[in-house]
C-alpha positions as CSV (number, residue, x, y, z in Angstrom):
1,X,-0.2,-0.1,0.1
2,X,1.5,3.4,-0.7
3,X,1.7,6.2,1.7
4,X,0.1,9.2,0.9
5,X,0.7,11.4,4.1
6,X,2.2,14.5,3.6
7,X,6.3,14.6,4.3
8,X,6.8,17.0,8.1
9,X,2.7,16.5,9.0
10,X,1.5,14.5,12.4
11,X,0.7,11.4,11.7
12,X,-0.4,8.4,14.2
13,X,2.7,5.8,15.4
14,X,1.7,3.1,14.0
15,X,1.3,0.0,17.2
16,X,4.7,-1.6,16.9
17,X,6.8,2.1,16.7
18,X,8.8,2.2,19.9
19,X,7.2,4.7,22.5
20,X,8.7,7.8,22.6
21,X,9.5,9.7,26.2
22,X,8.1,13.0,26.6
23,X,11.7,14.9,26.7
24,X,12.0,13.6,23.1
25,X,8.7,14.9,21.4
26,X,9.4,18.2,23.0
27,X,13.1,18.0,21.6
28,X,14.4,19.5,24.5
29,X,18.5,19.4,24.8
30,X,18.5,16.7,28.3
31,X,21.7,18.9,28.7
32,X,20.1,22.1,28.7
33,X,17.7,20.8,31.2
34,X,20.5,19.5,33.5
35,X,22.3,22.8,33.3
36,X,19.1,25.0,33.9
37,X,18.5,22.1,37.0
38,X,21.5,23.0,38.3
39,X,20.9,26.2,38.8
40,X,17.8,25.4,40.2
41,X,19.4,23.4,42.7
42,X,21.9,26.5,43.1
43,X,19.2,29.1,44.2
44,X,17.1,26.4,46.2
45,X,20.0,25.7,47.9
46,X,21.2,29.5,48.8
47,X,17.6,30.1,48.9
48,X,17.5,28.3,52.1
49,X,21.0,29.0,54.0
50,X,20.2,32.7,53.5
51,X,16.6,32.9,55.4
52,X,14.4,33.3,52.0
53,X,17.6,36.3,50.8
54,X,18.4,34.7,47.6
55,X,15.0,34.4,45.4
56,X,13.9,37.7,46.4
57,X,13.3,40.4,43.6
58,X,16.1,42.6,44.9
59,X,18.5,39.9,44.7
60,X,17.9,38.6,41.4
61,X,17.7,42.0,40.1
62,X,21.3,42.6,40.9
63,X,22.4,39.1,40.6
64,X,20.5,39.7,36.5
65,X,23.0,42.6,36.0
66,X,26.0,41.6,37.9
67,X,25.8,38.3,34.8
68,X,25.7,41.0,32.1
69,X,29.4,41.7,32.0
70,X,30.6,38.1,32.2
71,X,28.0,36.4,29.8
72,X,28.1,39.6,26.8
73,X,32.3,38.7,26.8
74,X,31.0,34.7,27.0
75,X,29.2,34.7,23.7
76,X,32.2,35.7,22.1
77,X,34.4,32.9,23.6
78,X,32.3,30.5,22.5
79,X,33.5,31.3,18.9
80,X,36.8,31.3,19.9
81,X,36.9,27.9,21.7
82,X,35.0,26.8,18.9
83,X,37.6,27.6,16.6
84,X,39.7,25.4,19.2
85,X,41.8,28.9,20.4
86,X,41.6,30.3,23.5
87,X,41.5,33.6,24.8
88,X,43.2,34.6,28.3
89,X,43.8,38.3,27.7
90,X,39.6,39.5,28.0
91,X,40.0,40.6,31.1
92,X,43.5,42.7,30.8
93,X,41.9,44.2,27.6
94,X,38.3,45.1,29.0
95,X,40.5,46.8,31.1
96,X,42.4,48.2,28.7
97,X,38.4,49.5,26.6
98,X,37.1,51.0,30.3
99,X,40.3,53.0,30.8
100,X,40.6,54.5,27.3
101,X,36.8,55.0,27.5
102,X,36.8,56.7,31.1
103,X,39.8,59.5,29.9
104,X,37.1,59.7,26.7
105,X,34.4,61.0,28.1
106,X,36.1,62.8,30.8
107,X,39.7,63.9,29.3
108,X,39.9,64.1,25.6
109,X,36.4,64.7,24.8
110,X,36.3,68.4,27.0
111,X,39.6,69.2,25.8
112,X,39.7,68.4,22.0
113,X,36.1,69.4,20.9
114,X,34.9,71.1,24.2
115,X,32.2,68.7,25.1
116,X,31.5,68.3,28.7
117,X,29.8,65.4,30.3
118,X,26.1,65.2,29.5
119,X,26.6,66.5,26.1
120,X,24.2,63.9,24.6
121,X,27.4,63.0,21.4
122,X,29.4,62.1,24.9
123,X,28.8,58.3,25.4
124,X,27.8,57.3,22.0
125,X,30.9,58.6,21.0
126,X,33.0,57.3,23.9
127,X,30.9,53.9,23.1
128,X,32.4,54.0,19.5
129,X,35.9,54.6,20.6
130,X,35.4,51.7,23.0
131,X,34.7,49.2,20.5
132,X,37.2,50.4,18.1
133,X,40.1,49.6,20.3
134,X,38.4,46.4,21.5
135,X,37.8,45.4,17.6
136,X,42.1,46.8,16.9
137,X,43.5,45.3,19.4
138,X,41.4,41.5,19.5
139,X,42.2,41.7,15.7
140,X,45.6,42.2,16.3
141,X,45.8,39.1,18.7
142,X,43.8,37.1,15.5
143,X,46.3,38.7,13.5
144,X,49.4,37.0,15.3
145,X,47.6,33.8,15.9
146,X,46.0,32.9,12.5
147,X,49.1,34.8,10.1
148,X,52.2,34.2,12.1
149,X,50.7,31.2,13.6
150,X,51.7,32.2,17.1
151,X,49.7,29.9,19.8
152,X,46.9,31.5,21.4
153,X,47.5,30.5,24.7
154,X,51.1,32.3,24.2
155,X,49.5,35.6,23.0
156,X,46.7,36.2,24.9
157,X,48.8,35.0,28.0
158,X,51.4,38.1,26.7
159,X,48.0,40.5,26.6
160,X,47.0,39.4,30.0
161,X,50.5,41.2,30.8
162,X,50.3,43.7,28.5
163,X,46.8,45.0,28.5
164,X,46.0,45.0,32.5
165,X,49.4,47.4,32.0
166,X,48.5,49.6,29.2
167,X,45.0,50.6,31.1
168,X,47.4,51.7,34.7
169,X,49.8,53.7,32.2
170,X,46.8,55.5,30.5
171,X,45.2,56.4,33.9
172,X,48.0,56.9,36.3
173,X,47.1,54.3,38.1
174,X,44.0,56.5,39.5
175,X,40.4,55.9,39.4
176,X,38.6,57.9,36.5
177,X,34.7,59.6,37.1
178,X,32.1,60.3,37.7
179,X,31.6,59.1,34.2
180,X,28.3,60.4,32.2
181,X,25.3,59.8,33.3
182,X,23.6,58.9,29.7
183,X,26.7,56.3,29.8
184,X,26.1,55.1,33.6
185,X,22.8,53.6,32.8
186,X,24.3,51.1,30.9
187,X,25.4,49.8,33.8
188,X,21.8,48.2,35.5
189,X,20.4,50.0,38.1
190,X,21.2,53.7,37.1
191,X,19.3,52.3,33.8
192,X,15.8,50.4,33.4
193,X,12.9,50.7,31.4
194,X,10.1,50.8,34.3
195,X,7.2,48.6,35.1
196,X,5.2,49.4,32.1
197,X,7.8,49.2,29.1
198,X,8.8,46.2,30.6
199,X,5.5,44.5,30.3
200,X,5.4,45.6,26.8
201,X,9.0,44.7,26.4
202,X,8.1,40.9,27.6
203,X,4.9,41.1,25.5
204,X,6.8,41.7,22.3
205,X,8.9,39.3,23.3
206,X,6.6,36.5,23.5
207,X,5.0,37.1,20.5
208,X,7.9,37.6,18.6
209,X,9.4,33.8,20.5
210,X,5.9,32.5,19.9
211,X,6.1,33.8,15.6
212,X,10.1,32.0,15.6
213,X,8.7,29.1,17.1
214,X,5.6,28.6,13.9
215,X,8.3,30.0,12.0
216,X,10.5,27.4,12.4
217,X,7.7,24.6,12.1
218,X,6.1,25.8,8.7
219,X,10.0,26.2,7.6
220,X,10.4,22.5,8.3
221,X,7.2,21.1,7.2
222,X,8.1,23.2,4.0
223,X,11.5,21.3,3.5
224,X,9.8,17.7,4.6
225,X,11.3,17.3,7.3
226,X,9.8,16.2,10.3
227,X,7.8,18.4,13.8
228,X,6.9,18.0,17.3
229,X,3.1,17.1,17.4
230,X,1.3,20.4,18.3
231,X,1.1,19.8,21.7
232,X,4.0,19.6,22.0
233,X,4.6,22.7,20.0
234,X,2.4,24.0,22.0
235,X,3.6,22.8,25.2
236,X,7.4,24.5,24.6
237,X,5.5,27.7,23.5
238,X,4.0,28.0,27.1
239,X,6.8,27.6,28.8
240,X,8.9,29.9,26.4
241,X,5.8,32.8,27.4
242,X,5.8,31.9,31.4
243,X,9.2,31.8,31.5
244,X,9.6,35.5,29.4
245,X,6.6,36.8,31.6
246,X,7.4,35.2,35.2
247,X,10.9,37.4,34.8
248,X,9.7,40.5,34.3
249,X,7.5,40.4,36.6
250,X,10.0,39.4,39.4
251,X,12.2,42.4,38.2
252,X,8.8,44.5,38.5
253,X,8.4,43.6,41.4
254,X,12.0,45.1,43.3
255,X,10.6,48.6,44.1
256,X,12.7,51.9,43.9
257,X,13.2,53.0,47.0
258,X,10.7,55.9,49.0
259,X,14.2,57.9,49.6
260,X,15.2,57.8,45.9
261,X,12.1,58.6,44.4
262,X,12.1,61.3,46.6
263,X,15.5,63.2,45.9
264,X,14.1,63.0,42.2
265,X,10.7,64.4,42.7
266,X,12.6,67.2,44.8
267,X,15.1,67.2,41.8
268,X,12.5,68.2,39.4
269,X,11.0,70.8,42.1
270,X,8.1,68.5,42.8
271,X,6.6,66.7,45.9
272,X,5.8,62.7,45.3
273,X,2.1,62.3,45.7
274,X,1.7,59.8,49.1
275,X,0.9,56.4,48.3
276,X,3.3,57.2,45.0
277,X,5.7,53.9,44.3
278,X,8.0,52.7,40.7
279,X,9.4,49.6,40.0
280,X,13.1,49.4,38.8
281,X,11.5,47.0,35.5
282,X,14.4,45.5,33.0
283,X,17.7,47.0,32.8
284,X,19.3,48.5,30.1
285,X,22.3,46.4,30.0
286,X,19.8,43.4,30.2
287,X,18.3,44.7,27.0
288,X,22.1,44.5,25.8
289,X,22.6,41.0,26.4
290,X,19.5,40.2,25.3
291,X,20.7,41.8,21.7
292,X,23.7,40.6,21.2
293,X,22.9,37.2,22.1
294,X,20.3,37.0,19.6
295,X,22.6,38.6,17.1
296,X,25.1,36.0,17.9
297,X,23.1,32.9,17.6
298,X,21.7,34.2,14.3
299,X,25.3,34.9,13.2
300,X,26.1,31.4,14.1
301,X,23.3,29.5,12.7
302,X,22.1,31.3,9.5
303,X,25.2,33.3,8.4
304,X,28.4,31.8,6.1
305,X,30.6,33.4,8.9
306,X,29.3,31.7,11.6
307,X,29.2,28.2,9.6
308,X,33.1,29.0,8.8
309,X,33.3,28.7,12.5
310,X,32.2,25.7,13.6
311,X,33.7,23.8,9.6
312,X,36.8,25.3,10.9
313,X,36.4,23.9,14.7
314,X,35.3,20.7,13.8
315,X,38.1,19.9,11.5
316,X,40.3,22.9,10.5
317,X,42.1,20.8,7.8
318,X,39.1,20.0,5.7
319,X,38.3,23.3,6.3
320,X,41.7,25.3,4.6
321,X,41.0,22.4,1.8
322,X,37.4,23.2,1.3
323,X,39.0,26.9,0.3
324,X,37.7,28.5,3.9
325,X,40.6,31.1,4.5
326,X,41.4,29.8,8.6
327,X,43.4,32.6,9.0
328,X,41.7,35.5,8.4
329,X,38.4,33.9,10.0
330,X,41.1,33.8,13.2
331,X,41.4,37.2,13.0
332,X,37.8,38.1,12.6
333,X,36.8,35.7,15.8
334,X,39.2,37.8,17.8
335,X,38.5,41.1,15.8
336,X,34.8,39.9,17.0
337,X,35.9,38.9,20.9
338,X,37.3,42.3,21.2
339,X,34.5,44.3,20.1
340,X,32.5,42.6,23.0
341,X,35.2,42.6,25.1
342,X,34.5,46.5,24.5
343,X,31.5,45.7,25.5
344,X,31.4,44.7,28.5
345,X,33.4,47.1,29.6
346,X,31.3,49.4,29.1
347,X,28.5,47.7,31.2
348,X,30.9,47.2,33.9
349,X,32.2,50.4,34.0
350,X,28.9,52.2,33.8
351,X,27.8,49.6,37.0
352,X,31.1,50.9,38.6
353,X,30.2,54.8,38.1
354,X,33.9,54.7,37.7
355,X,36.8,52.8,35.8
356,X,39.0,51.6,38.6
357,X,42.5,49.4,38.0
358,X,41.2,46.4,39.6
359,X,38.0,46.4,36.8
360,X,37.9,43.0,35.2
361,X,40.7,41.1,37.6
362,X,40.1,37.8,36.6
363,X,37.6,38.2,34.3
364,X,39.2,35.6,31.6
365,X,38.5,32.9,33.9
366,X,35.2,33.4,34.9
367,X,34.5,34.0,31.4
368,X,36.1,31.1,30.1
369,X,34.4,28.4,33.1
370,X,31.0,29.9,31.5
371,X,31.8,29.0,28.1
372,X,32.8,25.3,29.2
373,X,30.3,24.9,31.9
374,X,27.8,26.2,29.1
375,X,28.9,23.1,27.1
376,X,31.6,24.6,24.6
377,X,34.1,21.9,24.0
378,X,37.9,22.6,24.3
379,X,38.0,20.4,21.8
380,X,36.5,22.6,19.5
381,X,33.4,22.6,16.6
382,X,30.3,22.5,19.5
383,X,29.4,25.5,21.3
384,X,25.9,27.2,21.6
385,X,25.2,30.9,23.0
386,X,22.6,29.9,25.0
387,X,24.7,28.0,27.1
388,X,27.2,30.0,27.4
389,X,24.9,32.4,29.2
390,X,23.2,30.0,31.7
391,X,26.8,29.1,32.3
392,X,27.9,33.0,33.2
393,X,24.2,32.6,35.4
394,X,25.7,29.3,37.4
395,X,29.0,31.1,37.8
396,X,27.2,34.7,39.0
397,X,24.9,32.4,41.1
398,X,27.4,30.3,42.9
399,X,29.6,33.4,43.8
400,X,26.3,35.6,44.8
401,X,25.3,33.0,46.8
402,X,28.7,32.4,48.6
403,X,29.1,36.1,49.0
404,X,25.9,36.1,50.4
405,X,26.1,33.1,53.0
406,X,29.9,34.9,54.7
407,X,32.3,32.6,52.5
408,X,35.9,34.0,52.6
409,X,36.8,35.0,49.1
410,X,39.7,32.3,48.6
411,X,37.2,30.1,49.7
412,X,34.7,31.0,46.8
413,X,37.8,30.8,44.2
414,X,38.2,27.2,45.3
415,X,34.5,26.6,45.0
416,X,34.5,28.3,41.3
417,X,37.5,26.0,40.3
418,X,36.3,22.5,41.8
419,X,33.4,23.6,39.9
420,X,35.2,24.4,36.5
421,X,36.8,20.8,36.8
422,X,33.7,19.0,37.0
423,X,31.5,20.7,34.6
424,X,34.7,19.5,32.2
425,X,34.3,15.7,33.7
426,X,30.9,16.0,33.7
427,X,31.1,17.2,29.8
428,X,33.4,14.7,28.7
429,X,31.1,11.4,30.2
430,X,28.2,12.9,28.6
431,X,29.2,13.8,25.1
432,X,30.5,10.0,25.7
433,X,27.7,8.6,26.1
434,X,25.5,10.2,23.2
435,X,28.5,9.6,20.5
436,X,30.3,12.8,20.6
437,X,27.0,14.7,20.2
């Protein structure tokens, strides 16, 4: 009998077909699910140890803005590690970019162009300068790795020493501040959407996420690929919508302190109405991270550059024989890493409201750990952007939780180091059992 069913549409399984598990039908990545489970476990444990203070809206808000800087760099580190390289200089590079941007807005622009703090062009010129410097430093290191074939470990280890001290010489070892008010809004607490706009953005995000699911399903059907049952698609959509709106609800539950509201009303020459309240909502830095995550994911999955990066990481010799300019690709990957470091410098210095000498210290280890914990294989060829961001969130949750419990800083680093080693071991075991996928 001829099968007349349309390819890609839902069909009833035959009585003899093996039953698929719920996770299989939902097509949920078990490794991602395990990471989410680990994150939830960490949160619950610290919530118990802190008598319920860890999962308060205030702490979750602080946790998100503290994660952004490392998470942005972790998205770029995915590409670096996927191509079988490493970048140990990101923390020092962040310091150099931060110093350059701080000097630009407090010294260079006022002297050269007469633009003082508060001028509307200050933050955007500053960010452009930071991006240019970051991309140039990254591109230089990529050229040394790709064209001079110096191992990336050595190049970026040298960069760690060089750029940290370049930053020190640029500022004479001084803390530079205060920074421009608009620039500081990228740090988090000084720049948020507020309650109403947070709900609007959250609803738009839900609509776009559901549209993306529907579009992906339609494309699979159009090309004759199998698709999930409709009920499974609906469950995935509900989970995504609940996650987005739940996140917005938590951030909106963190209210602006009354004393700060009174100061803001007084600065405008107004009296605050009785009973007036306001919520922080989504920070601008989180929106920046989301935008970068979407752009990097699209780059990884939908562009020629992304395909070349993963192909090179999977088999560099075969990639080169197929016509990919792996040397130029290395320069591009490191330049992209440098630009992302500059954006992280914007967030980090804006959150601190100044540039300090110790900014970015040990960030290289946190960024690499976030990428590896997120599933990026050190052997190259495998990695995800969302996994790296989740890895950064887990790392920050561990550190924040231990700080709230009162764990000494040296012991915190010991725990983080042990977690990194454990994550790599679990990743090795997982890939062996799943055939390296």
